[in-house]
Each structure stands twice: as C-alpha cells, then as structure tokens.
C-alpha positions in Angstrom: -4.2 77.2 22.4 -1.9 76.2 25.2 1.4 77.4 23.7 3.9 79.0 26.1 6.8 81.2 25.2 10.3 81.0 26.6 10.5 84.8 26.7 9.3 86.6 29.8 10.1 89.0 32.6 8.9 89.2 36.2 9.8 91.5 39.2 8.9 91.4 42.9 9.7 94.1 45.5 9.6 93.6 49.2 10.6 95.2 52.5 10.8 94.2 56.2 12.1 96.4 59.0 15.2 98.1 57.6 15.6 95.7 54.7 14.5 96.1 51.1 14.8 93.7 48.3 14.0 93.2 44.6 13.7 89.9 42.8 14.0 89.9 39.0 13.7 87.0 36.6 14.4 87.2 32.9 13.8 84.3 30.5 14.9 83.9 26.9 15.0 81.1 24.4 17.1 78.0 25.1 17.4 74.4 23.8 17.0 73.1 27.4 16.5 74.6 30.8 19.4 76.7 32.0 18.9 78.5 35.3 21.4 81.0 36.8 21.2 83.0 40.0 22.8 86.1 41.4 21.9 86.1 45.1 23.8 87.9 47.9 25.4 85.7 50.5 23.4 87.5 53.2 20.4 85.3 52.2 20.9 81.9 53.8 19.8 79.7 50.9 21.8 77.7 48.3 21.3 77.9 44.5 20.2 74.2 44.3 17.2 74.9 46.5 16.1 77.8 44.3 16.9 75.8 41.1 14.6 73.0 42.1 11.7 75.4 42.5 12.3 76.8 39.0 12.6 73.3 37.5 9.2 72.5 38.9 7.6 75.4 36.9 9.5 75.4 33.6 11.0 72.9 31.2 12.9 75.1 28.7 14.6 78.5 28.5 17.6 80.4 29.7 16.4 81.9 33.0 18.4 84.4 35.0 17.2 85.3 38.5 18.7 88.2 40.5 18.1 89.3 44.1 19.1 92.9 45.1 19.2 93.2 48.9 19.8 96.5 50.7 19.7 97.7 54.3 18.9 101.2 55.5 22.4 102.7 56.0 21.0 105.0 58.7 21.0 101.9 61.0 24.7 101.3 60.5 27.6 103.1 62.3 30.9 104.2 61.1 34.1 102.5 62.3 37.7 103.3 61.6 40.2 100.6 61.0 42.9 102.1 63.2 45.6 99.5 62.4 45.2 100.0 58.7 45.2 103.8 59.1 48.4 103.6 61.2 50.1 101.5 58.6 49.2 103.9 55.8 50.5 106.8 58.0 53.8 105.0 58.6 54.2 104.3 54.9 53.4 107.9 54.0 56.0 109.2 56.5 58.6 106.8 55.2 58.0 107.9 51.7 58.3 111.5 52.7 61.7 110.9 54.4 63.0 108.8 51.5 62.3 111.6 49.1 64.0 114.2 51.4 60.8 116.2 51.5 58.9 117.5 54.4 55.6 119.0 54.8 52.4 117.7 56.4 50.6 114.5 55.5 47.0 114.8 54.4 45.1 112.6 56.9 41.9 113.2 54.8 43.4 111.5 51.8 44.4 108.5 54.0 40.9 108.3 55.5 39.5 108.1 51.9 41.5 104.9 51.2 39.3 101.9 50.9 39.0 99.9 54.1 40.0 102.7 56.5 36.4 103.9 57.2 33.7 101.2 57.0 30.0 101.0 57.8 29.5 98.5 60.5 26.2 96.7 60.2 24.1 96.4 63.4 24.5 93.1 65.2 22.3 90.4 63.5 19.4 89.1 65.3 18.7 85.4 64.5 14.9 85.8 64.8 14.8 88.9 62.7 17.1 87.3 60.1 14.9 84.3 59.8 11.8 86.5 59.4 13.6 88.5 56.7 14.7 85.4 54.8 11.2 83.9 55.0 9.7 87.0 53.5 12.3 87.1 50.8 11.7 83.4 49.9 7.9 84.0 49.9 8.5 86.7 47.2 10.7 84.4 45.2 7.9 81.7 45.2 5.5 84.4 44.0 8.0 85.5 41.3 7.8 82.2 39.5 4.0 82.3 38.8 4.5 85.9 37.6 7.2 84.7 35.2 5.0 81.8 34.1 2.1 84.3 33.4 4.4 86.5 31.4 5.6 83.6 29.3 2.0 82.4 28.8 0.9 85.9 27.6 3.7 86.0 25.1 2.8 82.4 24.1 -0.7 83.4 23.4 0.5 86.0 21.0 2.8 83.5 19.3 0.0 81.0 19.1 -2.1 83.4 17.0 0.9 84.0 14.6 1.5 80.2 14.3 -2.2 79.5 13.6 -2.1 82.1 10.8 1.0 80.7 9.3 -0.3 77.1 9.4 -3.5 78.4 7.7 -1.3 80.1 5.1 0.6 76.8 4.4 -2.8 75.0 4.2 -3.9 77.4 1.5 -0.6 77.1 -0.4 -1.0 73.3 -0.3 -4.5 73.8 -1.8 -3.0 76.1 -4.5 -0.4 73.5 -5.3 -3.1 70.9 -5.7 -4.9 73.1 -8.2 -1.9 73.5 -10.5 -1.7 71.6 -13.7 1.3 69.6 -12.3 -1.0 68.0 -9.8 -3.7 66.9 -12.3 -3.6 63.3 -13.5 -4.6 64.2 -17.0 -1.8 66.7 -17.3 0.7 64.2 -16.0 -0.5 61.7 -18.7 -0.1 64.3 -21.4 3.4 65.0 -20.3 4.2 61.3 -20.2 2.9 60.7 -23.7 4.8 63.7 -25.0 8.0 62.4 -23.4 7.4 58.9 -24.7 7.0 60.1 -28.3 10.2 62.1 -28.0 12.1 59.1 -26.8 10.7 56.8 -29.5 11.6 59.4 -32.2 15.3 59.5 -31.2 17.8 58.3 -33.8 19.3 55.9 -33.0 16.4 54.6 -31.0 16.8 54.0 -27.3 17.0 50.5 -25.9 14.0 49.1 -24.0 15.9 49.2 -20.7 16.8 52.9 -21.3 13.2 53.6 -22.3 11.8 51.9 -19.1 14.3 53.8 -17.0 13.4 57.2 -18.4 9.7 56.6 -18.1 10.1 55.6 -14.4 12.1 58.8 -13.7 9.4 60.9 -15.4 6.6 59.1 -13.5 8.4 59.6 -10.2 9.3 63.2 -10.7 5.9 64.2 -12.1 3.8 62.8 -9.2 3.5 65.2 -6.3 0.5 63.6 -4.6 2.6 62.0 -1.9 4.2 65.4 -1.0 0.8 67.1 -0.9 -0.7 64.4 1.3 2.2 64.6 3.8 1.9 68.4 3.9 -1.8 68.1 4.6 -1.0 65.7 7.4 1.6 68.1 8.8 -1.0 70.9 8.9 -3.3 68.7 10.9 -0.5 67.7 13.3 0.6 71.3 13.8 -2.9 72.2 14.9 -3.1 69.2 17.3 0.2 70.2 18.9 -0.9 73.8 19.3 -3.9 72.6 21.2 -1.9 70.3 23.5 -1.5 71.1 27.2 2.1 69.9 27.2 5.2 71.7 26.2 5.4 71.2 22.4 8.3 73.5 21.3 10.7 70.7 20.3 8.0 68.8 18.4 6.9 71.9 16.6 10.5 72.6 15.6 10.8 69.1 14.2 7.5 69.4 12.4 8.7 72.7 10.8 11.7 70.9 9.5 9.4 68.2 8.0 7.3 70.9 6.4 10.5 72.3 4.8 11.6 68.9 3.6 8.3 68.3 1.7 8.3 71.9 0.3 11.9 71.3 -1.1 10.8 68.1 -2.7 7.8 69.8 -4.2 9.9 72.4 -5.8 12.5 69.9 -7.1 9.8 67.9 -8.8 8.1 71.0 -10.3 8.1 71.3 -14.0 5.3 73.9 -13.8 5.8 77.6 -13.3 2.7 78.0 -11.1 3.8 75.1 -8.9 7.3 76.5 -8.6 5.9 79.9 -7.6 3.6 78.3 -5.0 6.4 76.1 -3.6 8.7 79.0 -3.1 6.0 81.0 -1.4 5.4 78.0 0.9 9.1 77.8 1.8 9.1 81.4 2.8 6.0 80.8 5.0 7.7 77.8 6.6 10.8 79.9 7.4 8.6 82.3 9.2 6.9 79.4 11.1 10.3 78.1 12.1 11.3 81.5 13.5 8.2 81.6 15.7 8.5 78.0 16.8 12.0 78.8 18.2 10.2 80.8 20.9 7.9 78.1 22.1 8.6 76.2 25.3 
C-alpha cells in the first residue's frame, strides 16, 4: 500500500568551523498544507524559499520547521558599553543624593545590567558565511526526505490497520446479507403478514392507503441496495489504498459514505440480528474514520 501519514519527525545536525546547527521538522494532521518556520536571522534565506521546497515534497499536514544556530562563544570577545554604564552610574548617584544617603555604589551590580557587557562576535567573513549557509541549506534539503520517510513509515502502519478495518466491514456486510432481513422469502412473508393485518382492520383501509402502506413496507424492508453500495465502497477503499497518489481526502469522504449506508441499514432493520450487525459496522466505520484522519 502507498498510504502516507501526515505525522512524522526528522532531525539533522551539522557543524562547520565554529558554527553548529540543528534542523528539526515536526508534522501533524491538517486539512491542507500549513508550513511554519523558526529560522534565525543569521541565515540569509527567506521563508518563501524554504516553503517552496516543502511544498514540492508534501501536500497535506501542519509542518513546523525549526533551525537552532550556535557559534562557539570562545571565539567571541567581551565588550563594555561604556556610555550605557556611565548613564547607569549617573542615575545611581542621583538616586543616592535624592534619598540623602551616602555609601558606595556597587559597580558589580551595574555591570550585571543587560546591555552593559556584551559578547562581540568576530567580524564576519563573506566567504565563510556563504560556505556556512550552503552547508546549512544542504542539511535542510536532506531533512525533507527524512521527514517523508518518517511519514511513509507511519503510513505503512496505518495502511495495515485500514486494511484490517476494511476487511472487518466486508465481513459485516456478509453477515448482514445472511440475516433473515436480507432474504427475499422472509421479506415476502413479512409483506403477506402486513397485508393481512391491513385487510383485517375495521373499518377497512382505503385502496390508496393500502397501496401507500405496502409501498412503505416494500421500501423499508429491502436492504439489497445498501448492501450493494457497501460492497462497492469496500472495493473502492482497497483501490484507494493501493494508489500512488495522496488519497486522504478521498478516503475521508468514502468513510462518510460508509457511515451513511450503515445508518440507512440500521434504520430499515426490523430484525434483531441485522440491527446488531449494523451497530457493529458503525463502530468499525468510526475506527476507520479515525485512522483516515491521519492519511495525507
């Protein structure tokens, strides 16, 4: 089966010179394809470029892609923002005078204020930056097949479950076909019994009323059409599962059609065995719909 899941995870780690990075991609269910990125501004690439590459690989799912980019801090150097430190010192002295207090001002506390001491990155080298960005993008391109494989592996597991559920529905259709409600001779007996009861009414029913009641009984008692459609749906489900194209939306629609026919089957049932089989079929179809929600 060629079913792919919308659920998957992939991770790629890389390094070049004093740079290290990690790409992560997480994919979950979605009605369409929704791609979101969290990429540091240090990487000179726009989200639209990355998104086009994702769209070339996937058709459905909520996909979140994150890049963590770090540089070895040992390569940086400390710098003091003297202007900011002088301003903080001036404000501290003014506050001490205003309160009438004296004492010394703790320079260490002022140095701990954000922005006073900073790590200055080494001067960027255009050639080195381009090489780094190229390596990072190469890992991103490799990340997408990794995610596709993860989704395919999950899809293979889902395909087995779907095949089992379709086989279960097929057996339930066979069970419904074997009930008395599906046998022509049993339907004829019920019609004859109903006809006698109508003719024995006092006062007798009119011919129009008699024809109407018999038509209703004939329609409600015949489940062959529902059984035929359910059998056709089973065959279509197997065809879709073997398709090489994304079939999640079509399988979802087919599951709704399964449910529609099972509901009609139960509403027509005047037989305990058929009702029991119909309810079991509805439960199986619900499980099928849950699995189909994961299919791309």
